C-alpha positions, 0 to 999 in steps of 0.5 A: 315874760318880764313885766314892761312898764307903759308910757303913753306918748303925748298927742297933739291932735290938731297937728295930726289932723293938719298933717293928715289933710289931703293936698289940693291938686289943680286939675288940667283939662286937655282938648281930648274928651272920650265923648267927643263926636267922631268926624266923617271918615270916608265919602264916595261918589258913584255914577250909575246910569240907567240902560237905554236912557238918553240925555236931552234937554227940554226947550219951549216952543211957540208951536208946541202945546202949552205945558204950565210946569215947563213954562214956569221953568222958562219964565215965559208962562202967562202968569209969570209975564203978567206978574212981572208987569204988575206992581211987585211990592203990592202983590207980595204984600197981598200974598203975605197977608193972605198966607198969614190969614190961612195959617191963622185959619188952620190954627183956629180949628185945632186952637192955639193950645194944640201942641205945635208940631215944632214942640213935638219935633224937638222932643222926638229929636232929643229922645231918639238918638244913636251912637251907631254910624249912619249913611246917606245917598245925596243927589249930586245935582249934575246939570244937563246941557240945554242944547236942543231944537225949538221944534221938539214935540210935546211927547219928547219934552215929557219923555225927557223930563221923565228921564231927568227924574229917572236919572236922579233915581238911578243916576249921579249920587254921592254916598256918605258913610260912617256919619255921626248923628250930628253929621247926618242931621247937618246933611239933611238940613243942607238938603232942605236948604238946597230944596229952597234954593232950587225952588227960588231959582225956578228949578222945580224939577230939581226940587222934586228930585230932592224930595223924592230922594229924601223920601227914599231914606224913610225905607231904611230901618237899619238903625231902628232907634234913630228912625223916629228922628229920621222921620222928623227930619225928612218930613220937615223937607216934605212939609217945606215942599208941600208948602212951596207947591201950595203957595205957588199954585195959590199965587197963580190964582192972583191978579193985580186987584185981589187974591183968593179969599180965605175960604175959596172954592175950586170955582175961584181958581183959574184954569192955569192953576188947575192945570198946574196942580194936575201936572204936579199930581201926574208928575208924582204919579209917575214915581216908580217906587211906592214910598216916595210916591206916597210921601210926596203925594201926601205932602201936597194933598192940600192942593186938591182944594184947587181941583175939587171940594171932595178931592181930599176925601177921595184921595184919602182911601187910595192913600190908605190902601197904598200904605198896605203895600209897605212891607216893613211894619215900622215904615208903614206905621210912620207913613200912617202917622204922616198921613194923619198929621197932614189931615189933622184939620180935615179930621177935626172938621169931620168930627164936629160935623158927624153927629152921634159918633161916640166911638170917634169922639172917644178916640179923639179924647183919648188921642189928643193932648189933655190941654186941647180937650180941657180947653174945649170941655163944654164943647165936648160935653155938648157933643157927648149929650147928643150921642146915642146911649145905645151905640157907646155908653155915655159914662165911658165918654165922661170917663175919657173926658175926666181923664183929660181934665185930671191932666189939664185944667179947663177954663176957671169959669167952666169948672163948676158947670163941668162938674155938675154936668158930668155928675148928673150923668154919673150919679144916675148910673145903676150898675155899681161897676160902671159908677165907680169906674167913672166916679174914681176918675172925677174924684181927682178933678173935684179934689184939684179944683174944689174945696172939702165941701164938694169932696165931702159931697162926692165921697158921700155919693160914692158911699151911697152907691157902693154900700147896698149889697156890699158892692164895695167888696168888688171895687176895692182897687177903685176905692183905693185909687179914690183915697190916694187921689184925695190924700194927694191933694189934701196935704193939710191933715187937719182939713182932711180929717175934718171931711165928714165922710172921710173916715166913714169912707175908710170903713168900706175897706172890710178886707183886712189886707186892703184896709192895711194897705190904705192905712199905709198910704195915708201914713206915708202921705202924712210922713211926707207932707207934715212939716211941723210937729202937731198936737191937733187932737183931730189928727192924733185921734184919727192917726192913732186909729189908723196906726192901731189898725196897722199894728193889729194886723201883725200876727205870727205869719207876718213877714219881717219886712212887713213888720219893719215897714209898719214900724217905720210908719208908726215911728214916723207918726210918733216923731211928729207928735209934740206937746211942747213944754207940756211934758205930762201930756207928752208922757201920757201920749207915749204911755198910750202908744206903748200900750197900743203898739206893744207887738212891734219891737222897733216901735218900742225902741222908738218910744224908748228913745223918746222917753228915757224914764221908761227905759229900765222898765221896757228894755229888759222886756225885749228879746234881742240881747244886742238890742238891749245892749245897744239900747242901754248904751244909746240911752246912756249916751242920750242921758249924758248929752242931756247932763243926766250923769247919774242916769247915764252911769246907771245905763252903763252899769246895766250894759256891763252887767248884761255882757256875761249873758251874751250867748255864744251864738245868736240867730241872724235872719234865721241862721245861728251865727257866732256872737263874738264879732257882734260883742266886739263891735259893741264893746268898741263903741262902748269904749269910745263912749267911756272916754268922755264919761266922768268918774263918779266921786264915790266909786274911785278912778276909772270905775266903769273901765275896771268893772268892764275889764273884770267882766271881759276877764270872766267871760267864757271865750271860744278856745281858739278865739283871739277876740279877747286879746283884740278887745284888750288892745282896744282897752289899751288904746282907750287908756292911752287916750285917757292919759292925754292932757286934752281928750280928742272929743267932748260933750257940751256942758259935760266935764270929762276926766281931762278937766276933772283931774287936769293931768294929776300924777295919781290919776296917770299912775292908776291909768298906767297900772291898768295899762300894764295889767292889760299888757301882761294879759296880751303877752301871756296870751301870745306866749300860749300861742307858741305851738305849731298850729297857732304860729300864724295867729301869734305872728298876726297878734304880735304885729298888731300889738307892735302897731298899737305900741308904735301908735300910742306908746312913748318909745323913748322909754328903753323897756317899751322900745325893747318890747317893740323890737321883741314883738317885731322879731316874734312876728317874723320868727317862724316865717309866718309874717306877710313880708309886704306888710312888714316892708310897708310898716318899716317904711312908715316908721322911717317916714315918721322918724323925720317928723319933729320929736321923732328922732328916736324912731330912726334908731328903732328902724335900724333895730328892725330887720326884715327876714326873707324866706329861703 
């Protein structure tokens, strides 16, 4: 092939950047969103009647037996009439004041810091959600006629009212299907409001019907992930009903002068209130289904206080036994949870009154919120002291208390006394396992609320107990937890290492793998929390000792991942050491580090980055060929960034001289792989750096590029490899970039060749000669590929070379233009070219021809035909 001259096209990089910028497109948002909830799709109404039931209404009669519940419905009971004649405003104010006092009294037992049910309720509703469709059966509230005779007997009234209840259970209902979660919640809230409205209008039986039907919903576990939220919603209705019943009965005990005292007894209630209360329990007992009967009775369980002092305690075993009849385990667990919530106040009172019940006390400390326990720490310590050691060990009680205090803060005035009281018991423990299990918990409390003096005392006590008979060998997990808790609270490492017993505490870790794990935890904390570089000798000596421990654990069996982890931690420490302008001290530290961490290659790499002066000494000692190449390149780049031009030249020359030593295959993760792709990657990175490296005044024009081209020419490549030609193509790109008046990028305070030569014609001539030499090598290689088995490679390389000329060459030159046309034909000559790629390339040329100063590409496009396969 003939020799073709090279002419680089002039580039305006700023204009090219501007033309390649993406245009900002305004976004339009419609009403549709894929996450928008779906509305209810269908609703049905069904009427089911119980066989044999009759529909009749109950009426009051002066001759019939007095029924307090029905009298309330009619508004003719004595209490209602008496209240009507009294001063409504005064009585309402007295009742409201009494209600507030009762609420305050109930909260005083558990305390204001006890987690309110409203908070827990919100968390449950937010956490347990579903996207499945839900269904619900609602009471239609059909009203019965009120016609009847005034002489109806009491038995007829009772039967009628029971039938009303049964009519609700099996009668007129409305089934809503395909509800979203939000629709379901809205329906439940509507039921809750219906309950309040019915109660306000003296429709007590209707209110009871609503509660029964809502309780039935808790037996449905078809959408199991939503059940906790359903439980919260339904129990809200039950709580509302229980409160309404209690307030109603409580109001029946009032007269014009006073209401019941805050701590009343059954003797303070009148017969009418007791009879009404019994009526409610009898009515609930007549509910046939187990689940609604249990929930409704549990909701008004507090009303037993009007009947008997021991009423609640007597009902509790019976209700607990009722739960055993619930077959679904999920439903039964939530039934127990509702019973416990209803009796929270009674349970706390019982726990305080019972003496020597360590197991119950431990259960309370384990189940209740940490804030509740922490606020009453001294009370719990007093109860722990009164417990018998034989029943349940006291140290376990103190451990449970310590777990709570680690999560919540006790009153500040009690903190030291709490620690003293607890440690008096802990330090007397003779069994090392009992001692360390308890001490490990209280170490966090000590670190959280006290200074290094108290922490040092605790660590000394642990050493004292765990050193005899080498007891620490059986307690490494607990000792590790102690270290983690200490370093979690002491982020100032100068304070941490000034704790006298900290390093002696580390000496108890005699087992090497455990000792290394502890050292890793300390270094991770240091890297995470140390914000500023340090030169504190206390920190440096301690951490050098810890890093040396990690480094010395490396042997021939150590996994590569473990080596990388250790190297990362040690490098993190080295990066945080700075002596400022004291370079001698900094260099001394690096020299010492190099001697201490010689078995971890990444650490040596870090030291090379930190200290360029030792690069030539240390890099040749490394094993990996590409590690050495990249380090030479990186060191040269660092030297160039710091205006050390002669040192940068030395590094680049060393890298060039090392290229011939690259073997044909290298070991990657235990497998032998060809090295040419890795060499290609390194050389492309090297070319990017050579663009900004200024020429040496004594070595001629582009001396580094010439040396590198000689090495590439002499390197022994694979027989069927095209990597050499691809590298030559990259060299052509580099030389084209070097011919521009202003380079694409620069290093601050370093004058590159565009500044040194200023577009000198001699420099451009030398550059073009190199380009022509490289082009001749590429064309010669394409000529050797004119064989049947290499036609595909020839087509790909020809198209690649064509694209390089298109991007970097000045196609207004006729010879270069003709060469590009020849390469286009060569790519399609034997039908090996990808038609799709050729079409897109031609479209790109036509698009570029419309740009300013690119009209010559229009003629070129006409000379580039597309060949089709027949």
